[in-house]
N, C-alpha and C positions, 0 to 999 in steps of 0.2 A: 504494500500500500504506500502510495506517495503521500508524504506529509503535506498538509495544507499550508499554504503560505501565510505567514503572520504579517500584519501591518499595524502601524500605529493608529490609534483612534483618538478623536477629539470629543470632549464632553458635550459641546454645543451641537454636534452632529450625531450623537449617539443616544440610544434609549434602551433601558432595561425593560423587557417585556416578560412578565411572569404569568404563565398560562394556568388558569383554572384552579387556583389554590383555594378551593371552595369547600364548604362543609360537606357537600354531596360527594366529594372525592376523598377528603382527608379526615372526615369524622367517622368514627366506628359505627355510626347509625345512619350514614348517608347512602347515596346511590351506589357508590363503588362497593361498599360492604354488602349491600343487598345483592349485587351481581357476583359476589364471591371473590372479589379482589383482595389482596393482602394489603389492607390499609396501613398497617403498622410499617410495612416496608415503604409504601408511598410517602409516609410522613417523614422519612429520612431526608427528603428534600428541604424540609423547613429550615434547618440550621444554615446550610449553604445559601438558600434563597434569601434568608434574613441578612446574612453577611453581605451579599451582593446589593440588596436594597439599601443597607446602611451606607455602603461605599458609594453607591450611585448618588445618594443624597449628599454625601460629603463632597463629591466631585462635581456636582451640578448636572448629572445626567438626568434626563426625564425618566420617570418611572410610570409604567403603564401596566395595569392588571386586566386580565380578561376573565369573563365568567361564561360558562356554557349553560344555556337554559332556554326554555321555550315560553311562548305566550301562554297564559292560563287556558285558552281554548285550544292549544296545540295546533293552531292553524299554520305555524311555521315549522312543524315537525313532519318530515317526510314519512310516508307510510312504511317504507322499508326500515327506517331507523326505529320507528315505534315498534314494529314487529320484532326486530332483533332484540330490543330491550326487553320485550315481553318474554321472548325465548330464553333470555339470560336470567330471568327471575327478578328483574328490576324494571318493570314496565314504566316508561316515562309517563308522568301524570298521575300515577297511582299513589295512594297514601302511604307514607312512611313515618318513622319517628321524628323526622325533621320537616314534615309537611309533604306536599306532593313532590315526587322525584323529578329533578331537573326542570322545575317550573320557576320562572322569575317571580320574585317577591316572597318566595317561601324561605324558611330558615336554612334549608339545605343549599339554596342557591347562593347564599351570602359567602363572602370570603371568610376564612377562619380568622380568629381574633388576632393572630400573630401578624396579619397583613392588612390591618386597617389602613387605608390610604391616608397619606399626609396631605397637607395643603398643596393644591395644584396637581396632585397625582390623579391620573385618569383611570376610570374603569370602562372597558369596552365589553358590552354584552353581545354575545354571538349565539346563533342557533345552530351553526355548523361547527365543524372541527377546526378549520382554519380561522384565525383571528381576523382574516381579511374578507371572509365570505359574508357578503351582504352587510358589512359594517362600514363605518367611516374612518377606520384606522389608517388606511393609506392616505386619505386626505389630511388627517391630523398630522401625520409624519411629514408629509410634503410641505405643508404650511410652516412647520417648524424647521424645515431644511435638514431633517434627519436622514442619514444614509446608512447608519450602522445600527444593528439590533443585537443586543445581548439577550439570549432567550433561555428560560428555564421554566419548569412547571411539570404538569402531568396531563396525559401520559406521554412518554417519549415517542412511542411508535404511532400515536394517533394525533392528538392535538398539537404537540410540539412539532412533529414531523410535518403535519399539514401546514402549519403556520410558516415554518422555515422554508418549505418548498415554494409556497405562494410568494413569500417575501423575495426570494431569489429571482423568481420569474418577474417580479415587479422592479428588480434592479437594486434591491437592498443587499448590503453585506451583512452576513449573519455570523454570530459567534454563539454556539450552543454550549451550555455549561453542563458537563457530563454528570456531576454529582448534585446538581440543582434540578435535575429532572429524573423521573423514574418511569419505567415501563410497567404495563399492567401485569406482566409475568416476568420474573427475574431473568429467565433465559432469553428474553427479547431485548434487554438493555444493550448488551455489547453489539449485536448485529445492527440494531437500530442506529446506534451512534456511528458504527463503521460505514453504513450506507451514506451518511452525510459527508464522509471524507473521501469518497471514491474520486478518481480522476484529479487528484491533487486538491481536493476540497471543493467539488462542484456545488455543494450546498453550504460552503463556508468552513469555518474552523470549529473544532471541538476541543475544549479545554476544561480542566477542573477549576473549581472556584478559587482555590488557593493560588494557583498559577495566574489566573486572571486578575486577582486582587493585587498580586505583586506587579503585574504589568500596569494596572491602573495607577498604582502608587508611583511607579517609575515614570510613566509616560505623561501623566496628568499633573505631576508636581509643578 
């Protein structure tokens, strides 16, 4: 595998995008737990993601959170997605301990307490897996002249991958933080990250959070 090329980045042109750090995915009572995912393992992203968020705030990087969820009437939920969720035992819109699963406005749809947005930090609500699908994220980034995205969150092989792939097609440079994201199954994490690095980093760089923090300290000092 050819290593991805590393480049310096500038805080005014960079944003930290944290994907779906919601109760429905990271709370033991939420959607992911209902679908049989190992939520305790998914929660390991919390520490690295918090460190990145704090560093982004210190360095002046824009911080953006996303939340996956649907309108209360499920009019924005494709039938295929609804059927798959039902087969997995976590039917979108059904009642759970945190309210209706993956529905906007319910307790499960909220970000976990560790990621309450600070002043000026944005939340992008999405019905699809990519943070760019039918959202205004691209417009927000372009108005702010941002060209580099640092990405973490859950899950690696679904919403993180979908977001990074869409971002690259739109011309953004992406840095995926390996230990700030987690796959739905442990065995998928390594190949999911490897796919991003093919052809010398066709979907950008993959780094761990400690290495990235060192770069941020060095390059943004």
